[in-house]
C-alpha positions in Angstrom: 23.0 -57.9 -94.9 21.4 -54.5 -95.6 20.1 -54.2 -99.1 17.0 -52.9 -101.0 14.9 -55.7 -99.7 15.5 -55.1 -96.0 12.1 -53.6 -95.4 10.5 -56.6 -97.1 12.5 -58.9 -95.0 11.3 -57.2 -91.8 7.7 -57.8 -92.7 8.6 -61.5 -93.4 10.4 -61.8 -90.1 7.5 -60.2 -88.2 5.1 -63.0 -89.4 7.4 -65.5 -87.8 7.4 -63.5 -84.5 3.7 -64.3 -84.4 4.2 -67.8 -85.7 6.5 -68.5 -82.7 3.7 -67.5 -80.4 1.1 -69.4 -82.3 3.1 -72.6 -82.1 2.8 -72.6 -78.3 -0.4 -70.7 -77.6 -2.4 -73.9 -77.2 0.2 -75.4 -74.8 0.4 -72.1 -72.8 -3.4 -71.9 -72.5 -3.9 -75.7 -72.2 -5.6 -75.7 -68.8 -8.2 -73.1 -69.9 -8.8 -74.8 -73.3 -9.1 -78.3 -71.9 -11.8 -77.1 -69.5 -13.6 -75.2 -72.3 -13.4 -78.3 -74.6 -14.3 -80.7 -71.8 -11.3 -82.9 -72.3 -8.1 -83.8 -70.5 -4.5 -82.6 -71.0 -3.7 -85.2 -73.6 -6.9 -84.5 -75.5 -6.2 -80.8 -75.7 -2.6 -81.4 -76.7 -3.7 -83.7 -79.4 -5.3 -80.8 -81.2 -1.8 -79.7 -82.2 -1.6 -82.7 -84.5 -4.1 -81.0 -86.8 -1.2 -78.6 -87.7 0.4 -81.5 -89.5 -2.7 -82.3 -91.6 -2.9 -78.7 -92.6 0.8 -78.6 -93.7 0.3 -81.8 -95.7 -2.9 -80.6 -97.4 -1.3 -77.3 -98.4 2.1 -78.4 -99.3 1.0 -80.0 -102.6 -0.1 -76.5 -103.9 1.9 -74.0 -101.8 5.3 -74.7 -103.3 4.0 -74.7 -106.9 2.0 -71.6 -106.3 5.1 -69.9 -104.8 7.2 -70.8 -107.8 4.5 -69.9 -110.4 2.7 -66.8 -109.0 5.3 -65.4 -106.7 6.4 -65.4 -103.0 4.2 -62.5 -102.0 0.9 -64.2 -102.7 2.1 -67.3 -100.7 3.0 -65.1 -97.7 -0.3 -63.3 -97.8 -2.2 -66.5 -97.9 -0.2 -67.7 -94.9 -1.1 -64.7 -92.8 -4.8 -65.0 -93.8 -5.0 -68.7 -92.6 -3.2 -67.8 -89.4 -5.8 -65.3 -88.6 -8.5 -67.9 -89.2 -6.7 -70.3 -86.9 -6.3 -67.9 -84.0 -9.9 -66.7 -84.2 -11.2 -70.2 -84.7 -9.4 -71.7 -81.7 -10.7 -68.9 -79.5 -14.3 -69.6 -80.5 -14.1 -73.4 -80.7 -16.6 -75.1 -78.2 -14.9 -78.5 -78.4 -11.9 -80.4 -79.7 -13.5 -81.4 -82.9 -14.1 -77.8 -84.0 -10.7 -76.8 -82.6 -9.1 -79.6 -84.6 -10.7 -78.2 -87.8 -9.4 -74.7 -87.1 -6.0 -76.2 -86.2 -5.7 -77.4 -89.8 -5.7 -73.7 -90.8 -2.5 -73.2 -88.8 -0.8 -76.0 -90.7 -2.0 -74.5 -94.0 -0.7 -71.1 -92.9 2.7 -72.5 -91.9 3.0 -74.2 -95.3 2.2 -71.0 -97.3 4.5 -68.9 -95.1 7.4 -71.3 -95.4 7.2 -71.7 -99.2 6.9 -67.9 -99.6 9.3 -66.7 -97.0 12.3 -68.9 -97.2 12.7 -68.7 -101.0 12.1 -65.0 -100.9 14.9 -64.6 -98.3 17.3 -66.8 -100.3 16.6 -64.7 -103.4 17.0 -61.4 -101.5 20.3 -62.5 -100.0 21.7 -65.1 -102.4 25.2 -65.0 -100.9 24.0 -65.2 -97.3 21.0 -67.5 -97.6 21.8 -69.5 -94.5 22.3 -66.3 -92.4 19.0 -64.8 -93.8 17.1 -67.9 -93.0 18.5 -68.3 -89.5 17.2 -64.9 -88.6 13.7 -66.3 -89.0 14.4 -68.4 -86.0 15.4 -65.4 -83.9 12.0 -63.9 -84.5 10.2 -67.2 -83.8 12.1 -67.6 -80.5 11.5 -64.0 -79.5 7.8 -64.6 -79.9 8.0 -67.8 -77.8 10.1 -65.9 -75.2 7.5 -63.2 -74.8 4.2 -65.1 -74.9 4.6 -66.8 -71.4 5.2 -63.3 -69.9 2.1 -62.0 -71.7 0.0 -64.9 -70.4 1.5 -64.4 -66.9 0.5 -60.7 -67.0 -3.0 -61.7 -68.1 -3.4 -64.2 -65.3 -1.9 -61.9 -62.7 -4.5 -59.2 -63.6 -7.4 -61.7 -63.8 -8.0 -60.9 -67.5 -9.6 -63.2 -70.0 -7.1 -65.6 -71.5 -8.4 -64.9 -75.0 -6.6 -61.6 -75.1 -3.4 -63.5 -76.0 -5.1 -64.6 -79.2 -6.5 -61.2 -80.0 -3.2 -59.5 -79.7 -1.7 -61.9 -82.2 -4.5 -61.3 -84.7 -4.0 -57.5 -84.4 -0.3 -57.8 -85.1 -0.9 -60.0 -88.1 -3.5 -57.6 -89.6 -1.1 -54.6 -89.2 1.8 -56.6 -90.8 -0.4 -57.8 -93.6 -1.1 -54.2 -94.6 2.6 -53.5 -94.4 3.5 -56.6 -96.5 1.1 -55.6 -99.3 3.1 -52.4 -99.8 6.5 -54.2 -100.0 8.5 -55.2 -103.1 9.7 -58.8 -103.3 13.0 -59.9 -105.0 12.7 -61.5 -108.5 12.4 -65.3 -108.4 15.4 -67.5 -109.4 15.7 -71.1 -110.3 17.7 -73.2 -107.8 20.9 -74.8 -108.8 23.2 -77.0 -106.8 26.2 -75.5 -105.2 27.7 -78.8 -104.2 27.6 -82.4 -105.5 27.4 -81.5 -109.2 29.0 -84.7 -110.1 26.7 -86.7 -107.8 23.6 -85.1 -109.3 24.7 -85.9 -112.8 25.4 -89.5 -111.9 22.1 -89.9 -110.2 20.3 -88.6 -113.3 22.2 -90.9 -115.6 20.9 -93.8 -113.4 17.4 -92.4 -113.7 17.1 -91.9 -110.0 14.7 -89.1 -109.4 16.1 -88.0 -106.0 19.7 -88.2 -104.9 20.4 -89.9 -101.6 21.5 -86.5 -100.1 18.1 -85.0 -101.1 16.3 -87.9 -99.5 18.3 -87.7 -96.3 17.8 -83.9 -96.0 14.1 -84.1 -96.7 13.7 -86.7 -94.0 15.7 -84.4 -91.7 12.7 -82.0 -91.9 10.8 -84.6 -89.9 13.6 -84.8 -87.3 14.0 -81.1 -87.0 10.3 -80.4 -86.6 10.0 -83.2 -84.0 12.9 -81.8 -81.9 11.3 -78.3 -82.0 7.8 -79.6 -81.2 8.8 -81.7 -78.1 10.9 -78.9 -76.6 8.4 -76.2 -77.1 5.2 -78.1 -76.3 6.3 -80.4 -73.4 9.2 -78.8 -71.5 6.6 -76.8 -69.4 4.6 -79.9 -68.5 7.8 -81.7 -67.8 8.7 -79.0 -65.3 5.3 -79.0 -63.6 4.4 -82.7 -63.7 7.8 -84.4 -63.4 10.0 -82.0 -61.5 6.9 -80.5 -59.6 7.7 -76.8 -60.3 4.9 -74.2 -59.9 2.7 -73.5 -63.0 4.2 -70.1 -63.6 7.8 -71.3 -63.1 7.2 -74.2 -65.5 5.7 -71.9 -68.2 8.8 -69.7 -68.0 10.9 -72.7 -69.0 9.8 -72.0 -72.6 11.2 -68.5 -72.2 14.5 -69.9 -70.9 14.6 -72.1 -74.0 13.9 -69.1 -76.2 16.8 -67.2 -74.7 19.0 -70.2 -75.6 17.6 -70.3 -79.1 18.2 -66.5 -79.6 21.8 -66.9 -78.5 22.2 -69.8 -80.8 20.8 -67.8 -83.7 23.4 -65.1 -83.0 26.3 -67.6 -82.7 25.2 -69.5 -85.8 24.9 -66.3 -87.8 28.5 -65.4 -86.9 29.7 -69.0 -87.6 28.0 -69.0 -91.0 29.5 -65.6 -92.0 32.9 -66.9 -91.0 32.6 -69.9 -93.3 31.8 -72.7 -90.9 29.9 -75.3 -92.9 26.1 -75.7 -92.3 26.4 -79.5 -92.2 29.1 -79.3 -89.5 26.9 -77.0 -87.4 23.9 -79.3 -87.8 25.8 -82.4 -86.8 27.0 -80.7 -83.6 23.5 -79.4 -82.7 21.7 -82.6 -83.2 24.3 -84.6 -81.3 23.9 -82.3 -78.3 20.1 -82.4 -78.5 20.3 -86.2 -78.3 22.5 -86.1 -75.2 20.6 -83.4 -73.4 17.2 -85.1 -74.0 18.5 -88.4 -72.6 19.8 -86.5 -69.5 16.3 -84.9 -68.9 14.8 -88.4 -69.1 17.4 -90.0 -66.8 17.9 -87.3 -64.2 14.6 -85.4 -63.6 15.4 -82.7 -61.1 15.0 -78.9 -61.1 18.6 -78.0 -61.9 18.7 -80.4 -64.8 15.3 -79.1 -65.9 16.4 -75.4 -65.9 19.8 -76.0 -67.6 18.3 -78.6 -70.0 15.5 -76.1 -71.1 18.1 -73.5 -71.9 20.4 -75.9 -73.7 17.6 -77.6 -75.6 16.5 -74.2 -76.7 20.0 -73.5 -78.0 20.6 -76.8 -79.8 17.1 -77.9 -81.0 15.2 -74.6 -81.4 18.0 -72.4 -82.5 17.5 -72.8 -86.2 18.1 -76.5 -87.2 14.9 -76.4 -89.3 16.1 -73.4 -91.3 19.7 -74.8 -91.6 18.4 -78.1 -92.9 16.2 -76.4 -95.5 19.1 -74.2 -96.6 21.4 -77.2 -97.0 18.7 -79.0 -99.0 18.3 -76.1 -101.3 22.1 -76.1 -101.8 22.3 -79.7 -102.9 19.2 -79.7 -105.0 18.8 -78.4 -108.6 15.1 -78.0 -108.1 13.0 -74.9 -107.6 13.3 -73.4 -104.1 9.5 -73.4 -103.6 9.4 -77.1 -104.7 12.1 -78.3 -102.4 10.6 -76.2 -99.5 7.4 -78.1 -100.2 9.1 -81.5 -99.9 10.8 -80.4 -96.7 7.4 -79.2 -95.4 5.8 -82.5 -96.2 8.3 -84.2 -93.8 7.6 -81.5 -91.2 3.9 -82.0 -91.6 4.2 -85.7 -91.0 6.0 -84.9 -87.8 3.5 -82.3 -86.7 0.7 -84.8 -87.3 2.3 -87.9 -85.8 4.4 -86.7 -82.9 1.7 -84.9 -80.9 -0.4 -88.0 -80.9 2.5 -90.2 -79.9 3.7 -87.7 -77.3 0.1 -87.4 -75.9 -0.2 -91.2 -75.6 3.2 -91.3 -73.8 2.2 -88.5 -71.5 -0.6 -90.6 -70.0 2.2 -93.0 -68.8 5.3 -90.9 -68.2 5.9 -87.4 -69.5 9.7 -87.8 -68.9 9.7 -90.6 -71.5 8.8 -88.1 -74.2 12.3 -86.8 -73.9 13.6 -90.3 -74.4 11.7 -90.3 -77.6 13.3 -87.0 -78.4 16.7 -88.5 -77.9 15.9 -91.4 -80.2 14.6 -89.0 -83.0 17.8 -86.9 -82.6 19.9 -90.1 -83.1 18.0 -90.8 -86.3 18.7 -87.3 -87.5 22.4 -87.6 -86.7 22.5 -90.8 -88.8 20.9 -88.9 -91.8 23.4 -86.1 -91.5 26.4 -88.4 -91.2 25.3 -90.1 -94.4 25.3 -86.7 -96.2 28.7 -85.9 -94.6 30.3 -89.2 -95.7 28.9 -88.9 -99.2 30.1 -85.3 -99.5 33.7 -86.3 -98.5 33.5 -89.2 -101.0 32.5 -87.0 -103.9 35.0 -84.3 -102.9 37.8 -86.8 -102.9 36.7 -88.3 -106.2 36.8 -84.8 -107.8 40.5 -84.4 -106.8 
């Protein structure tokens, strides 16, 4: 995939290395933050729902801004808002202030997504899925390393806030690097599949095809599966399986190893012509089965193996693969469809933390039963797209 935009891509990927850490930094420091904010575990975890509000607020402008003014501006704004989030959480005296700064994280995520994914698809038009899946490798590398960083901080009796400051420094350095990079020219999206379907839908004056609707909704599913795995697997280990705090924190690292392996495997499969839709159906099905196993059989072996496998199947790039597939079946601008996908993700990021926090007060294991049900819903959406794809393919013969 080496080309003249490789150096630009490295800067884009590095932002997601920090993004991966930022996604779990509250969960990894939740004991310290809950004490500082004078709240319980569920109260501190609920702050994460503010990410969803931020994504929903920004998504109405981030995609249009990306398509009109360029991907670079969108990426820069994303980095800027992430710096605000990290500094704000560190200084927040209570959950109300923390919630307000958490909104900045959602805004940052929205701007990063609508700038980065279209830029990568434009830089590597023939290998868009592969380019996007590498994002996940950097996200998971960040999530793999953060628990070790925090373990080092705790072992040396250092201030927990150093984990936030390290991320801020990395972002500032990468921001200066990104400002010096050249981005690929923007292109207007066109469908690679379902041309006949799109034409028929337009004739019937239906604004969105069924496939677009299913894949936009899949953004909700993919984000939910990622959130529950990354935010609750550690607490599942400590509270349900009764592992030590350090051992349970490292479950996130085990999941990250699985995710990184998945990225490598998916990259190879994509380059060998395996259909993105087929990969997604397999991964979501396995997520459904593993999540139910964690709920039904809570023991240490199941927890360790389950964390690794959930990392592989639910955190190994299904968000990126779903977005790539949506861009393939849609004739709309890449920034615009990314915004629609981000709306679905934002709804998940807002709703699911609140639902999971409420469930955690009753039974943390039941959160993974919820995860299994959401995965089943995602599987139904993908099967609808699969059946329709086969139908239109047969009609074209």
